ZADO-1210 file (C-alpha; in nm, 4 decimals, padded with zeros to 6 digits):
<atoms>
<atom x="09.2421" y="11.7661" z="10.6016" code="MET" pos="1"/>
<atom x="09.0593" y="11.6266" z="10.2932" code="PRO" pos="2"/>
<atom x="09.2217" y="11.3518" z="10.0931" code="PHE" pos="3"/>
<atom x="09.3683" y="11.4626" z="09.7615" code="ARG" pos="4"/>
<atom x="09.5127" y="11.2449" z="09.4883" code="LEU" pos="5"/>
<atom x="09.7870" y="11.4295" z="09.3053" code="HIS" pos="6"/>
<atom x="09.8590" y="11.3472" z="08.9393" code="GLU" pos="7"/>
<atom x="09.5516" y="11.1191" z="08.9285" code="PRO" pos="8"/>
<atom x="09.6019" y="10.9843" z="08.5751" code="ALA" pos="9"/>
<atom x="09.9665" y="10.8966" z="08.6438" code="VAL" pos="10"/>
<atom x="09.8956" y="10.7476" z="08.9855" code="ALA" pos="11"/>
<atom x="09.5950" y="10.5419" z="08.8746" code="LEU" pos="12"/>
<atom x="09.7623" y="10.4011" z="08.5624" code="THR" pos="13"/>
<atom x="10.0660" y="10.3089" z="08.7737" code="ASP" pos="14"/>
<atom x="09.8307" y="10.1442" z="09.0236" code="LEU" pos="15"/>
<atom x="09.6668" y="09.9492" z="08.7405" code="ALA" pos="16"/>
<atom x="10.0036" y="09.8100" z="08.6295" code="ILE" pos="17"/>
<atom x="10.0870" y="09.7226" z="08.9894" code="GLY" pos="18"/>
<atom x="09.7667" y="09.5242" z="09.0325" code="VAL" pos="19"/>
<atom x="09.7998" y="09.3622" z="08.6894" code="GLU" pos="20"/>
<atom x="10.1615" y="09.2547" z="08.7351" code="ALA" pos="21"/>
<atom x="10.0931" y="09.1424" z="09.0926" code="GLY" pos="22"/>
<atom x="09.8120" y="08.9190" z="08.9713" code="ALA" pos="23"/>
<atom x="10.0396" y="08.7715" z="08.7049" code="PHE" pos="24"/>
<atom x="10.3095" y="08.7066" z="08.9663" code="ALA" pos="25"/>
<atom x="10.0585" y="08.5192" z="09.1839" code="LEU" pos="26"/>
<atom x="09.9304" y="08.3153" z="08.8895" code="LEU" pos="27"/>
<atom x="10.2847" y="08.2172" z="08.7914" code="MET" pos="28"/>
<atom x="10.3682" y="08.1314" z="09.1528" code="ALA" pos="29"/>
<atom x="10.0586" y="07.9111" z="09.1836" code="ARG" pos="30"/>
<atom x="10.1612" y="07.7287" z="08.8662" code="ALA" pos="31"/>
<atom x="10.4442" y="07.5620" z="09.0640" code="ARG" pos="32"/>
<atom x="10.2105" y="07.2690" z="09.1240" code="ARG" pos="33"/>
<atom x="10.2892" y="07.1590" z="08.7668" code="ASP" pos="34"/>
<atom x="10.6682" y="07.1850" z="08.8056" code="ASP" pos="35"/>
<atom x="10.6959" y="06.8068" z="08.8198" code="GLY" pos="36"/>
<atom x="10.5861" y="06.7959" z="08.4543" code="ARG" pos="37"/>
<atom x="10.8133" y="07.0799" z="08.3409" code="ARG" pos="38"/>
<atom x="11.1684" y="07.0664" z="08.2148" code="SER" pos="39"/>
<atom x="11.4358" y="07.2101" z="08.4500" code="PRO" pos="40"/>
<atom x="11.4693" y="07.5140" z="08.2218" code="ALA" pos="41"/>
<atom x="11.0938" y="07.5738" z="08.2292" code="ALA" pos="42"/>
<atom x="11.0888" y="07.5492" z="08.6102" code="VAL" pos="43"/>
<atom x="11.3709" y="07.8020" z="08.6398" code="THR" pos="44"/>
<atom x="11.2029" y="08.0240" z="08.3823" code="GLY" pos="45"/>
<atom x="10.8740" y="08.0170" z="08.5734" code="ARG" pos="46"/>
<atom x="11.0529" y="08.1295" z="08.8909" code="ARG" pos="47"/>
<atom x="11.2218" y="08.4186" z="08.7131" code="TRP" pos="48"/>
<atom x="10.8912" y="08.5226" z="08.5593" code="PHE" pos="49"/>
<atom x="10.7508" y="08.5385" z="08.9135" code="VAL" pos="50"/>
<atom x="11.0410" y="08.7677" z="09.0062" code="VAL" pos="51"/>
<atom x="10.9866" y="08.9786" z="08.6941" code="PHE" pos="52"/>
<atom x="10.6155" y="09.0336" z="08.7541" code="PHE" pos="53"/>
<atom x="10.6660" y="09.0826" z="09.1273" code="GLY" pos="54"/>
<atom x="10.9337" y="09.3467" z="09.0685" code="ALA" pos="55"/>
<atom x="10.7189" y="09.5186" z="08.8060" code="THR" pos="56"/>
<atom x="10.4292" y="09.5267" z="09.0504" code="SER" pos="57"/>
<atom x="10.6418" y="09.6694" z="09.3331" code="ALA" pos="58"/>
<atom x="10.7884" y="09.9399" z="09.1088" code="ALA" pos="59"/>
<atom x="10.4450" y="10.0416" z="08.9793" code="ALA" pos="60"/>
<atom x="10.2782" y="10.0455" z="09.3214" code="LEU" pos="61"/>
<atom x="10.5609" y="10.2531" z="09.4646" code="ALA" pos="62"/>
<atom x="10.5305" y="10.4872" z="09.1671" code="GLY" pos="63"/>
<atom x="10.1552" y="10.5197" z="09.2196" code="ALA" pos="64"/>
<atom x="10.2053" y="10.6133" z="09.5836" code="ALA" pos="65"/>
<atom x="10.4818" y="10.8669" z="09.5284" code="LEU" pos="66"/>
<atom x="10.3023" y="11.0362" z="09.2364" code="HIS" pos="67"/>
<atom x="09.9600" y="11.0313" z="09.3961" code="GLY" pos="68"/>
<atom x="10.0270" y="11.0893" z="09.7650" code="LEU" pos="69"/>
<atom x="10.3635" y="11.2604" z="09.8040" code="PHE" pos="70"/>
<atom x="10.4105" y="11.5508" z="09.5610" code="PRO" pos="71"/>
<atom x="10.6764" y="11.7044" z="09.7863" code="ASP" pos="72"/>
<atom x="11.0033" y="11.5651" z="09.6483" code="ARG" pos="73"/>
<atom x="11.1790" y="11.6173" z="09.9817" code="SER" pos="74"/>
<atom x="10.9235" y="11.4193" z="10.1848" code="HIS" pos="75"/>
<atom x="11.0948" y="11.1237" z="10.3607" code="PRO" pos="76"/>
<atom x="10.8210" y="10.8811" z="10.2537" code="ALA" pos="77"/>
<atom x="10.8622" y="10.9846" z="09.8911" code="ARG" pos="78"/>
<atom x="11.2371" y="10.9274" z="09.9126" code="LEU" pos="79"/>
<atom x="11.1815" y="10.5765" z="10.0498" code="ARG" pos="80"/>
<atom x="10.9272" y="10.4981" z="09.7807" code="LEU" pos="81"/>
<atom x="11.1692" y="10.6327" z="09.5199" code="TRP" pos="82"/>
<atom x="11.4313" y="10.3832" z="09.6350" code="ARG" pos="83"/>
<atom x="11.1780" y="10.0997" z="09.6302" code="VAL" pos="84"/>
<atom x="11.0755" y="10.1911" z="09.2765" code="SER" pos="85"/>
<atom x="11.4324" y="10.2159" z="09.1450" code="LEU" pos="86"/>
<atom x="11.5348" y="09.9003" z="09.3267" code="GLY" pos="87"/>
<atom x="11.2414" y="09.7083" z="09.1821" code="SER" pos="88"/>
<atom x="11.3289" y="09.8261" z="08.8314" code="ILE" pos="89"/>
<atom x="11.6794" y="09.6893" z="08.8914" code="GLY" pos="90"/>
<atom x="11.5365" y="09.3542" z="09.0020" code="VAL" pos="91"/>
<atom x="11.3229" y="09.3454" z="08.6867" code="ALA" pos="92"/>
<atom x="11.6431" y="09.4001" z="08.4892" code="GLY" pos="93"/>
<atom x="11.8044" y="09.1116" z="08.6770" code="LEU" pos="94"/>
<atom x="11.5128" y="08.8837" z="08.5916" code="SER" pos="95"/>
<atom x="11.5426" y="08.9846" z="08.2241" code="ALA" pos="96"/>
<atom x="11.9101" y="08.8827" z="08.2229" code="TRP" pos="97"/>
<atom x="11.8303" y="08.5520" z="08.3898" code="CYS" pos="98"/>
<atom x="11.5332" y="08.4742" z="08.1662" code="LEU" pos="99"/>
<atom x="11.7472" y="08.5463" z="07.8610" code="GLY" pos="100"/>
<atom x="12.0128" y="08.3098" z="07.9907" code="ALA" pos="101"/>
<atom x="11.7628" y="08.0318" z="08.0632" code="VAL" pos="102"/>
<atom x="11.6016" y="08.0681" z="07.7197" code="LEU" pos="103"/>
<atom x="11.9181" y="08.0759" z="07.5103" code="ALA" pos="104"/>
<atom x="12.2026" y="07.9019" z="07.6951" code="LEU" pos="105"/>
<atom x="12.2846" y="07.5494" z="07.8115" code="PRO" pos="106"/>
<atom x="12.1986" y="07.4884" z="08.1752" code="ARG" pos="107"/>
<atom x="12.5526" y="07.5248" z="08.3148" code="ALA" pos="108"/>
<atom x="12.6219" y="07.8460" z="08.1226" code="ALA" pos="109"/>
<atom x="12.2826" y="07.9881" z="08.2203" code="ALA" pos="110"/>
<atom x="12.3576" y="07.9187" z="08.5862" code="THR" pos="111"/>
<atom x="12.6880" y="08.1067" z="08.5622" code="ARG" pos="112"/>
<atom x="12.5172" y="08.4064" z="08.4031" code="VAL" pos="113"/>
<atom x="12.2482" y="08.4073" z="08.6703" code="GLN" pos="114"/>
<atom x="12.5026" y="08.4030" z="08.9527" code="ARG" pos="115"/>
<atom x="12.7069" y="08.6825" z="08.7963" code="ALA" pos="116"/>
<atom x="12.4022" y="08.9019" z="08.7407" code="MET" pos="117"/>
<atom x="12.2727" y="08.8420" z="09.0919" code="ILE" pos="118"/>
<atom x="12.6064" y="08.9672" z="09.2262" code="ALA" pos="119"/>
<atom x="12.6036" y="09.2748" z="09.0000" code="VAL" pos="120"/>
<atom x="12.2486" y="09.3698" z="09.0895" code="HIS" pos="121"/>
<atom x="12.3096" y="09.3074" z="09.4594" code="ALA" pos="122"/>
<atom x="12.5813" y="09.5724" z="09.4388" code="ALA" pos="123"/>
<atom x="12.3331" y="09.8048" z="09.2674" code="TYR" pos="124"/>
<atom x="12.0772" y="09.7549" z="09.5454" code="LEU" pos="125"/>
<atom x="12.3380" y="09.8156" z="09.8167" code="ILE" pos="126"/>
<atom x="12.4435" y="10.1384" z="09.6462" code="THR" pos="127"/>
<atom x="12.0806" y="10.2411" z="09.6057" code="LEU" pos="128"/>
<atom x="12.0157" y="10.1940" z="09.9786" code="SER" pos="129"/>
<atom x="12.2715" y="10.4661" z="10.0529" code="ARG" pos="130"/>
<atom x="12.1902" y="10.7171" z="09.7784" code="THR" pos="131"/>
<atom x="11.8967" y="10.8723" z="09.5908" code="ASN" pos="132"/>
<atom x="12.0024" y="10.8522" z="09.2258" code="PRO" pos="133"/>
<atom x="11.7985" y="10.9877" z="08.9336" code="PRO" pos="134"/>
<atom x="11.5605" y="10.7695" z="08.7333" code="TYR" pos="135"/>
<atom x="11.8131" y="10.7264" z="08.4525" code="LYS" pos="136"/>
<atom x="12.0316" y="10.5168" z="08.6842" code="VAL" pos="137"/>
<atom x="11.7537" y="10.2565" z="08.7155" code="ALA" pos="138"/>
<atom x="11.7055" y="10.2602" z="08.3383" code="ILE" pos="139"/>
<atom x="12.0790" y="10.2014" z="08.2954" code="ALA" pos="140"/>
<atom x="12.0467" y="09.9004" z="08.5266" code="ALA" pos="141"/>
<atom x="11.7431" y="09.7672" z="08.3399" code="TYR" pos="142"/>
<atom x="11.8362" y="09.8290" z="07.9762" code="LEU" pos="143"/>
<atom x="12.1231" y="09.5748" z="07.9362" code="PRO" pos="144"/>
<atom x="11.9040" y="09.2952" z="08.0675" code="GLY" pos="145"/>
<atom x="11.6178" y="09.3938" z="07.8381" code="ALA" pos="146"/>
<atom x="11.8518" y="09.3932" z="07.5375" code="LEU" pos="147"/>
<atom x="11.9975" y="09.0564" z="07.6389" code="ALA" pos="148"/>
<atom x="11.6470" y="08.9141" z="07.6731" code="LEU" pos="149"/>
<atom x="11.5572" y="09.0528" z="07.3312" code="GLY" pos="150"/>
<atom x="11.8597" y="08.8836" z="07.1738" code="ALA" pos="151"/>
<atom x="11.7648" y="08.5540" z="07.3399" code="SER" pos="152"/>
<atom x="11.4073" y="08.5803" z="07.2168" code="LEU" pos="153"/>
<atom x="11.5232" y="08.6475" z="06.8620" code="LEU" pos="154"/>
<atom x="11.7374" y="08.3345" z="06.8763" code="SER" pos="155"/>
<atom x="11.4324" y="08.1259" z="06.9717" code="ARG" pos="156"/>
<atom x="11.2162" y="08.2351" z="06.6790" code="LEU" pos="157"/>
<atom x="11.3669" y="07.9561" z="06.4718" code="ALA" pos="158"/>
<atom x="11.2417" y="07.6939" z="06.7195" code="ASP" pos="159"/>
<atom x="10.8847" y="07.5940" z="06.6237" code="PRO" pos="160"/>
<atom x="10.8163" y="07.4749" z="06.9795" code="VAL" pos="161"/>
<atom x="10.8562" y="07.8197" z="07.1364" code="VAL" pos="162"/>
<atom x="10.8253" y="08.0461" z="06.8320" code="ARG" pos="163"/>
<atom x="10.4843" y="08.1777" z="06.9371" code="ALA" pos="164"/>
<atom x="10.5748" y="08.2794" z="07.2961" code="PRO" pos="165"/>
<atom x="10.9048" y="08.4228" z="07.1741" code="ALA" pos="166"/>
<atom x="10.7211" y="08.6401" z="06.9220" code="ALA" pos="167"/>
<atom x="10.4681" y="08.7541" z="07.1841" code="ILE" pos="168"/>
<atom x="10.7484" y="08.8397" z="07.4284" code="ALA" pos="169"/>
<atom x="10.9282" y="09.0356" z="07.1553" code="LEU" pos="170"/>
<atom x="10.6068" y="09.2281" z="07.0923" code="ALA" pos="171"/>
<atom x="10.5918" y="09.3091" z="07.4633" code="GLY" pos="172"/>
<atom x="10.9543" y="09.4182" z="07.4612" code="LEU" pos="173"/>
<atom x="10.8891" y="09.6347" z="07.1560" code="GLY" pos="174"/>
<atom x="10.5947" y="09.7974" z="07.3323" code="LEU" pos="175"/>
<atom x="10.8146" y="09.8595" z="07.6371" code="THR" pos="176"/>
<atom x="11.0730" y="10.0432" z="07.4286" code="PHE" pos="177"/>
<atom x="10.7971" y="10.2253" z="07.2428" code="GLY" pos="178"/>
<atom x="10.6405" y="10.3343" z="07.5727" code="ALA" pos="179"/>
<atom x="10.9778" y="10.4645" z="07.6898" code="ALA" pos="180"/>
<atom x="11.0111" y="10.6660" z="07.3688" code="ALA" pos="181"/>
<atom x="10.6649" y="10.8128" z="07.4266" code="VAL" pos="182"/>
<atom x="10.7671" y="10.9175" z="07.7766" code="GLN" pos="183"/>
<atom x="11.1009" y="11.0670" z="07.6743" code="VAL" pos="184"/>
<atom x="10.9519" y="11.2581" z="07.3801" code="ARG" pos="185"/>
<atom x="10.6637" y="11.3877" z="07.5891" code="GLY" pos="186"/>
<atom x="10.3902" y="11.2368" z="07.3717" code="ILE" pos="187"/>
<atom x="10.0600" y="11.2572" z="07.5592" code="ALA" pos="188"/>
<atom x="09.6925" y="11.1830" z="07.5032" code="VAL" pos="189"/>
<atom x="09.6274" y="11.5182" z="07.6749" code="HIS" pos="190"/>
<atom x="09.9013" y="11.7478" z="07.8143" code="PRO" pos="191"/>
<atom x="09.7204" y="11.8055" z="08.1455" code="ARG" pos="192"/>
<atom x="09.4617" y="11.5330" z="08.1923" code="LEU" pos="193"/>
<atom x="09.6570" y="11.2347" z="08.0568" code="PHE" pos="194"/>
<atom x="10.0224" y="11.3282" z="08.0192" code="ASP" pos="195"/>
<atom x="10.3192" y="11.1357" z="07.8771" code="GLN" pos="196"/>
<atom x="10.3653" y="10.9367" z="08.1997" code="ASN" pos="197"/>
<atom x="10.0058" y="10.8148" z="08.2009" code="ALA" pos="198"/>
<atom x="10.0330" y="10.7356" z="07.8289" code="THR" pos="199"/>
<atom x="10.3550" y="10.5442" z="07.8980" code="TYR" pos="200"/>
<atom x="10.1838" y="10.3435" z="08.1706" code="HIS" pos="201"/>
<atom x="09.8914" y="10.2539" z="07.9431" code="THR" pos="202"/>
<atom x="10.1214" y="10.1131" z="07.6761" code="ILE" pos="203"/>
<atom x="10.3271" y="09.9352" z="07.9410" code="GLN" pos="204"/>
<atom x="10.0153" y="09.7647" z="08.0758" code="ALA" pos="205"/>
<atom x="09.9614" y="09.6065" z="07.7329" code="VAL" pos="206"/>
<atom x="10.3279" y="09.5041" z="07.7234" code="ALA" pos="207"/>
<atom x="10.2939" y="09.3387" z="08.0644" code="THR" pos="208"/>
<atom x="09.9988" y="09.1343" z="07.9370" code="ALA" pos="209"/>
<atom x="10.2121" y="09.0252" z="07.6412" code="CYS" pos="210"/>
<atom x="10.4870" y="08.9102" z="07.8775" code="PHE" pos="211"/>
<atom x="10.2378" y="08.7055" z="08.0770" code="TYR" pos="212"/>
<atom x="10.1042" y="08.5353" z="07.7647" code="ALA" pos="213"/>
<atom x="10.4633" y="08.4577" z="07.6647" code="ALA" pos="214"/>
<atom x="10.5450" y="08.3314" z="08.0155" code="ALA" pos="215"/>
<atom x="10.2613" y="08.0818" z="07.9976" code="ARG" pos="216"/>
<atom x="10.3850" y="07.9609" z="07.6612" code="GLY" pos="217"/>
<atom x="10.7438" y="07.9187" z="07.7737" code="PHE" pos="218"/>
<atom x="10.6536" y="07.7368" z="08.0955" code="THR" pos="219"/>
<atom x="10.3819" y="07.4982" z="07.9830" code="GLN" pos="220"/>
<atom x="10.4242" y="07.1483" z="08.1278" code="PRO" pos="221"/>
<atom x="10.5755" y="06.8882" z="07.8970" code="THR" pos="222"/>
<atom x="10.3294" y="06.7491" z="07.6461" code="GLY" pos="223"/>
<atom x="10.1043" y="07.0546" z="07.6396" code="ARG" pos="224"/>
<atom x="10.2969" y="07.2735" z="07.3920" code="ARG" pos="225"/>
</atoms>
């Protein structure tokens, strides 16, 4: 039976985000060698950025596989990939909460927020392992963290030390919300060849690059900002 890639534009743009975010996760993970010259907040932030990019990569790669290889919505492999995708989106939401806490709160308060959000999202993942909820459930898990991160970034614009990465991250967050609006409203480059999902992925790839640029700014070793 010949190989066939279904929804090629959607699958390939999802694959591109998966590779991009995966590369960013590896670069941030390798940067741990400079943790001795970072502040405790910057070290924690770097780790959560690794989680964020890793979760984004997993969600996108799972999305690429289920769109490109498993068009049958009842196929067991598609159902498993669906859970991986939704679970990864939830983990990205968790990392957004924790990054927001690290950026805006004192260390003790940030730690409390991180522990609480880990517990909440663990419950989400346990529930997800037993059900197959619609996509909007994952968005509901992600959106509060994204909004909390946005509020934290806005609060850091007044700090000249991190104003630039905060502004870049806000641009990425704005592109993320803009991409979601494009997807919901069905705005497409071409209705058949490059639909709203592929258009969404293209914008999201730019947003992911913005987040990486911001991550580097927020986690630079002491003395290099």
